[in-house]
A tleap script that builds the chain and sets N, CA, C and O, in Angstrom:
source leaprc.protein.ff14SB
mol = sequence {
  NMET LYS GLY PRO LYS GLY LYS TYR ALA TRP
  THR ALA THR VAL GLY GLU LYS GLY GLN ILE
  VAL ILE PRO LYS GLN ALA ARG GLU LEU PHE
  GLY ILE GLN PRO GLY ASP THR LEU LEU ILE
  LEU GLY ASP ASP LYS ARG GLY LEU ALA ILE
  PRO PRO GLN GLU GLN PHE ALA LYS LEU ARG
  GLU MET ILE PHE GLY ALA GLU ASP GLU CTHR
}
set mol.1.N position { -1.695 -16.386 1.401 }
set mol.1.CA position { -0.339 -16.465 2.380 }
set mol.1.C position { -0.048 -14.828 2.321 }
set mol.1.O position { -0.029 -14.100 1.328 }
set mol.2.N position { 0.226 -14.413 4.062 }
set mol.2.CA position { -0.137 -13.143 4.222 }
set mol.2.C position { 1.688 -13.137 4.546 }
set mol.2.O position { 2.447 -14.083 4.755 }
set mol.3.N position { 1.976 -11.504 4.469 }
set mol.3.CA position { 3.366 -11.153 4.559 }
set mol.3.C position { 3.292 -10.891 5.845 }
set mol.3.O position { 2.310 -11.169 6.532 }
set mol.4.N position { 4.757 -10.106 6.434 }
set mol.4.CA position { 4.899 -9.320 7.673 }
set mol.4.C position { 4.121 -8.679 7.780 }
set mol.4.O position { 3.488 -8.343 6.780 }
set mol.5.N position { 3.780 -8.187 9.074 }
set mol.5.CA position { 2.681 -6.993 9.528 }
set mol.5.C position { 3.501 -5.424 8.838 }
set mol.5.O position { 4.686 -5.174 9.054 }
set mol.6.N position { 2.937 -4.871 8.332 }
set mol.6.CA position { 3.282 -3.772 7.899 }
set mol.6.C position { 3.818 -3.638 6.395 }
set mol.6.O position { 3.950 -2.572 5.794 }
set mol.7.N position { 4.068 -4.760 5.961 }
set mol.7.CA position { 4.994 -5.068 4.535 }
set mol.7.C position { 4.090 -5.044 3.261 }
set mol.7.O position { 2.972 -4.847 3.737 }
set mol.8.N position { 3.986 -5.114 2.231 }
set mol.8.CA position { 3.019 -4.984 1.220 }
set mol.8.C position { 3.740 -5.143 -0.187 }
set mol.8.O position { 4.951 -5.004 -0.358 }
set mol.9.N position { 3.158 -5.339 -0.799 }
set mol.9.CA position { 3.721 -5.690 -2.169 }
set mol.9.C position { 2.177 -5.461 -3.083 }
set mol.9.O position { 1.074 -5.915 -2.778 }
set mol.10.N position { 2.572 -4.533 -4.378 }
set mol.10.CA position { 1.895 -4.437 -5.708 }
set mol.10.C position { 2.313 -4.860 -6.901 }
set mol.10.O position { 3.377 -5.466 -6.774 }
set mol.11.N position { 1.968 -4.810 -7.928 }
set mol.11.CA position { 2.574 -5.042 -9.127 }
set mol.11.C position { 1.707 -3.597 -9.868 }
set mol.11.O position { 0.556 -3.206 -9.671 }
set mol.12.N position { 2.587 -3.147 -10.596 }
set mol.12.CA position { 1.857 -1.641 -11.639 }
set mol.12.C position { 2.630 -2.056 -12.962 }
set mol.12.O position { 3.706 -2.651 -13.010 }
set mol.13.N position { 1.884 -1.633 -13.984 }
set mol.13.CA position { 2.080 -1.706 -15.464 }
set mol.13.C position { 2.763 -0.256 -16.171 }
set mol.13.O position { 2.320 0.838 -15.819 }
set mol.14.N position { 3.585 -0.332 -16.927 }
set mol.14.CA position { 4.147 1.010 -17.088 }
set mol.14.C position { 3.520 0.840 -18.597 }
set mol.14.O position { 3.539 -0.171 -19.299 }
set mol.15.N position { 2.853 2.370 -18.942 }
set mol.15.CA position { 2.392 2.805 -20.514 }
set mol.15.C position { 3.366 2.919 -21.212 }
set mol.15.O position { 4.516 2.914 -20.775 }
set mol.16.N position { 3.008 3.055 -22.558 }
set mol.16.CA position { 3.766 3.565 -23.706 }
set mol.16.C position { 4.516 4.820 -23.500 }
set mol.16.O position { 5.624 5.086 -23.965 }
set mol.17.N position { 3.696 5.633 -22.666 }
set mol.17.CA position { 4.370 7.028 -22.019 }
set mol.17.C position { 5.564 7.187 -20.765 }
set mol.17.O position { 6.215 8.157 -20.378 }
set mol.18.N position { 5.517 5.827 -20.359 }
set mol.18.CA position { 6.373 5.735 -19.128 }
set mol.18.C position { 5.765 5.762 -17.766 }
set mol.18.O position { 6.363 5.589 -16.704 }
set mol.19.N position { 4.496 6.002 -17.940 }
set mol.19.CA position { 3.235 6.109 -16.528 }
set mol.19.C position { 2.840 4.666 -16.339 }
set mol.19.O position { 2.614 3.691 -17.056 }
set mol.20.N position { 2.864 5.083 -14.540 }
set mol.20.CA position { 2.666 3.952 -14.210 }
set mol.20.C position { 1.089 4.438 -13.379 }
set mol.20.O position { 0.558 5.544 -13.474 }
set mol.21.N position { 0.585 3.259 -12.584 }
set mol.21.CA position { -0.900 3.665 -12.195 }
set mol.21.C position { -0.429 2.993 -10.736 }
set mol.21.O position { -0.060 1.826 -10.605 }
set mol.22.N position { -0.530 4.060 -9.592 }
set mol.22.CA position { -0.621 2.925 -8.267 }
set mol.22.C position { -1.485 2.592 -7.964 }
set mol.22.O position { -2.406 3.401 -7.852 }
set mol.23.N position { -1.681 1.284 -7.672 }
set mol.23.CA position { -2.572 0.779 -7.086 }
set mol.23.C position { -3.618 1.303 -6.211 }
set mol.23.O position { -3.183 1.941 -5.252 }
set mol.24.N position { -5.139 1.174 -6.317 }
set mol.24.CA position { -5.871 1.888 -5.290 }
set mol.24.C position { -5.696 1.600 -3.762 }
set mol.24.O position { -5.661 2.526 -2.951 }
set mol.25.N position { -5.574 0.108 -3.347 }
set mol.25.CA position { -5.217 0.035 -2.308 }
set mol.25.C position { -3.867 0.626 -1.609 }
set mol.25.O position { -3.886 0.751 -0.385 }
set mol.26.N position { -2.804 0.961 -2.266 }
set mol.26.CA position { -1.734 1.433 -2.362 }
set mol.26.C position { -1.888 3.317 -1.678 }
set mol.26.O position { -1.389 3.959 -0.754 }
set mol.27.N position { -2.866 3.574 -2.787 }
set mol.27.CA position { -2.961 4.886 -2.884 }
set mol.27.C position { -3.901 5.116 -1.435 }
set mol.27.O position { -3.482 5.915 -0.599 }
set mol.28.N position { -4.879 4.547 -1.256 }
set mol.28.CA position { -5.503 4.546 -0.158 }
set mol.28.C position { -4.861 4.274 1.244 }
set mol.28.O position { -5.198 4.961 2.209 }
set mol.29.N position { -3.934 3.267 1.356 }
set mol.29.CA position { -3.141 3.077 2.235 }
set mol.29.C position { -2.077 4.614 2.778 }
set mol.29.O position { -1.854 4.956 3.939 }
set mol.30.N position { -1.693 5.144 1.775 }
set mol.30.CA position { -0.568 6.154 2.025 }
set mol.30.C position { -1.182 7.497 1.447 }
set mol.30.O position { -0.558 8.421 0.925 }
set mol.31.N position { -2.474 7.402 1.647 }
set mol.31.CA position { -3.197 8.840 1.423 }
set mol.31.C position { -2.781 9.860 0.341 }
set mol.31.O position { -2.724 11.086 0.442 }
set mol.32.N position { -2.407 8.801 -1.079 }
set mol.32.CA position { -1.944 9.590 -1.963 }
set mol.32.C position { -3.273 9.960 -2.860 }
set mol.32.O position { -4.231 9.190 -2.938 }
set mol.33.N position { -3.229 10.932 -3.369 }
set mol.33.CA position { -4.571 11.821 -4.045 }
set mol.33.C position { -4.175 12.302 -5.182 }
set mol.33.O position { -2.993 12.569 -5.398 }
set mol.34.N position { -5.125 12.467 -6.042 }
set mol.34.CA position { -4.757 13.334 -7.535 }
set mol.34.C position { -4.130 14.520 -7.179 }
set mol.34.O position { -4.419 15.262 -6.240 }
set mol.35.N position { -3.057 14.667 -8.183 }
set mol.35.CA position { -2.394 16.098 -8.141 }
set mol.35.C position { -1.271 16.103 -7.043 }
set mol.35.O position { -0.636 17.134 -6.822 }
set mol.36.N position { -1.047 14.989 -6.388 }
set mol.36.CA position { -0.186 14.890 -5.406 }
set mol.36.C position { 1.182 14.906 -5.765 }
set mol.36.O position { 1.266 14.124 -6.712 }
set mol.37.N position { 2.342 15.393 -5.510 }
set mol.37.CA position { 3.459 15.026 -6.084 }
set mol.37.C position { 4.296 13.865 -5.327 }
set mol.37.O position { 4.111 13.604 -4.138 }
set mol.38.N position { 5.132 13.272 -6.056 }
set mol.38.CA position { 5.674 11.905 -5.661 }
set mol.38.C position { 7.200 11.988 -5.595 }
set mol.38.O position { 7.673 11.886 -6.727 }
set mol.39.N position { 8.093 12.134 -4.676 }
set mol.39.CA position { 9.724 11.964 -4.960 }
set mol.39.C position { 9.766 10.328 -5.267 }
set mol.39.O position { 9.214 9.445 -4.611 }
set mol.40.N position { 10.602 10.187 -6.482 }
set mol.40.CA position { 10.906 8.985 -6.546 }
set mol.40.C position { 12.393 8.870 -6.504 }
set mol.40.O position { 13.041 9.629 -7.225 }
set mol.41.N position { 13.126 7.840 -5.595 }
set mol.41.CA position { 14.561 7.741 -5.706 }
set mol.41.C position { 15.142 6.635 -6.264 }
set mol.41.O position { 14.393 5.684 -6.486 }
set mol.42.N position { 16.197 6.543 -6.517 }
set mol.42.CA position { 16.406 5.104 -7.502 }
set mol.42.C position { 18.205 5.052 -7.132 }
set mol.42.O position { 19.099 5.897 -7.089 }
set mol.43.N position { 18.131 3.827 -6.949 }
set mol.43.CA position { 19.619 3.145 -7.040 }
set mol.43.C position { 19.854 2.032 -7.171 }
set mol.43.O position { 19.173 1.094 -6.757 }
set mol.44.N position { 20.964 1.980 -7.833 }
set mol.44.CA position { 21.381 1.048 -9.217 }
set mol.44.C position { 21.424 -0.106 -8.619 }
set mol.44.O position { 21.410 -1.028 -9.434 }
set mol.45.N position { 21.464 -0.398 -7.659 }
set mol.45.CA position { 21.509 -1.873 -6.793 }
set mol.45.C position { 20.325 -2.143 -6.280 }
set mol.45.O position { 19.796 -3.240 -6.456 }
set mol.46.N position { 19.726 -1.105 -5.532 }
set mol.46.CA position { 18.410 -1.771 -4.785 }
set mol.46.C position { 16.975 -1.163 -5.413 }
set mol.46.O position { 15.895 -1.536 -4.956 }
set mol.47.N position { 17.046 -0.459 -6.203 }
set mol.47.CA position { 16.161 -0.225 -7.458 }
set mol.47.C position { 15.375 1.127 -6.766 }
set mol.47.O position { 15.935 2.005 -6.109 }
set mol.48.N position { 14.108 1.059 -7.054 }
set mol.48.CA position { 13.324 2.602 -6.975 }
set mol.48.C position { 12.474 2.464 -5.589 }
set mol.48.O position { 11.801 1.496 -5.236 }
set mol.49.N position { 12.663 3.555 -4.977 }
set mol.49.CA position { 11.419 3.970 -3.836 }
set mol.49.C position { 11.036 5.174 -3.530 }
set mol.49.O position { 11.765 6.159 -3.643 }
set mol.50.N position { 9.719 5.197 -3.069 }
set mol.50.CA position { 8.926 6.462 -3.090 }
set mol.50.C position { 8.582 6.534 -1.684 }
set mol.50.O position { 7.876 5.652 -1.196 }
set mol.51.N position { 9.051 7.590 -0.921 }
set mol.51.CA position { 9.189 7.695 0.063 }
set mol.51.C position { 7.754 8.642 0.780 }
set mol.51.O position { 7.615 9.722 0.206 }
set mol.52.N position { 6.925 8.436 1.686 }
set mol.52.CA position { 6.004 8.881 2.398 }
set mol.52.C position { 6.000 10.521 1.976 }
set mol.52.O position { 7.147 10.948 1.840 }
set mol.53.N position { 5.030 11.439 1.762 }
set mol.53.CA position { 5.309 12.862 1.663 }
set mol.53.C position { 5.617 13.697 3.125 }
set mol.53.O position { 5.789 14.915 3.152 }
set mol.54.N position { 5.650 12.970 4.127 }
set mol.54.CA position { 5.861 13.398 5.606 }
set mol.54.C position { 7.540 13.397 5.498 }
set mol.54.O position { 8.081 14.063 6.381 }
set mol.55.N position { 8.200 12.914 4.791 }
set mol.55.CA position { 9.456 12.743 4.636 }
set mol.55.C position { 9.918 13.562 3.550 }
set mol.55.O position { 11.100 13.347 3.283 }
set mol.56.N position { 9.249 14.603 2.700 }
set mol.56.CA position { 9.968 15.273 1.752 }
set mol.56.C position { 10.720 16.691 2.719 }
set mol.56.O position { 11.783 17.220 2.393 }
set mol.57.N position { 9.991 17.049 3.770 }
set mol.57.CA position { 10.867 18.252 4.424 }
set mol.57.C position { 12.345 17.482 5.099 }
set mol.57.O position { 13.427 18.070 5.101 }
set mol.58.N position { 12.162 16.144 5.628 }
set mol.58.CA position { 13.534 15.842 6.125 }
set mol.58.C position { 14.753 15.327 5.296 }
set mol.58.O position { 15.928 15.223 5.649 }
set mol.59.N position { 14.060 14.983 3.892 }
set mol.59.CA position { 14.942 14.670 3.036 }
set mol.59.C position { 15.649 16.104 2.548 }
set mol.59.O position { 16.861 16.319 2.556 }
set mol.60.N position { 14.445 17.178 2.054 }
set mol.60.CA position { 15.278 18.222 1.980 }
set mol.60.C position { 16.270 18.911 2.565 }
set mol.60.O position { 17.132 19.541 1.953 }
set mol.61.N position { 16.144 18.776 4.154 }
set mol.61.CA position { 16.595 19.638 4.961 }
set mol.61.C position { 18.416 18.732 4.588 }
set mol.61.O position { 19.499 19.297 4.436 }
set mol.62.N position { 18.110 17.234 4.547 }
set mol.62.CA position { 19.196 16.920 4.665 }
set mol.62.C position { 20.067 17.268 3.245 }
set mol.62.O position { 21.285 17.438 3.186 }
set mol.63.N position { 19.422 17.308 2.495 }
set mol.63.CA position { 20.266 17.927 1.246 }
set mol.63.C position { 20.665 19.267 1.030 }
set mol.63.O position { 21.777 19.504 0.558 }
set mol.64.N position { 19.870 20.165 1.327 }
set mol.64.CA position { 19.852 21.314 1.560 }
set mol.64.C position { 20.415 22.252 2.711 }
set mol.64.O position { 21.087 23.270 2.547 }
set mol.65.N position { 19.958 21.638 4.021 }
set mol.65.CA position { 20.206 22.480 4.925 }
set mol.65.C position { 18.752 22.979 5.612 }
set mol.65.O position { 17.639 22.834 5.109 }
set mol.66.N position { 19.021 23.508 6.696 }
set mol.66.CA position { 17.792 24.121 7.399 }
set mol.66.C position { 17.179 25.619 6.635 }
set mol.66.O position { 17.896 26.591 6.396 }
set mol.67.N position { 15.907 25.544 6.372 }
set mol.67.CA position { 15.522 26.976 5.848 }
set mol.67.C position { 15.786 28.136 6.480 }
set mol.67.O position { 15.563 28.130 7.690 }
set mol.68.N position { 16.198 29.127 6.003 }
set mol.68.CA position { 16.255 30.170 6.906 }
set mol.68.C position { 15.180 30.950 6.749 }
set mol.68.O position { 14.854 31.318 5.620 }
set mol.69.N position { 14.507 31.299 7.815 }
set mol.69.CA position { 12.925 31.736 7.969 }
set mol.69.C position { 13.206 33.340 8.345 }
set mol.69.O position { 12.501 33.906 9.180 }
set mol.70.N position { 14.080 33.885 7.793 }
set mol.70.CA position { 14.145 35.486 7.826 }
set mol.70.C position { 13.921 36.008 7.224 }
set mol.70.O position { 14.027 37.224 7.391 }
savepdb mol mol.pdb
quit
């Protein structure tokens, strides 16, 4: 059974040290490479979210304001 276009679901197992392995299909789809840094957001009611890397700058600007490039 296929889900809505552009929507995906995977499972991951949490290891003893709290580490998870992102499924290969997800890594390939989102261009996640070894050594990449991921931002993990959490909400008590909505759960966890891992936004795409291109959203980092937008999120940083929302939190800290525009960078001063002088």
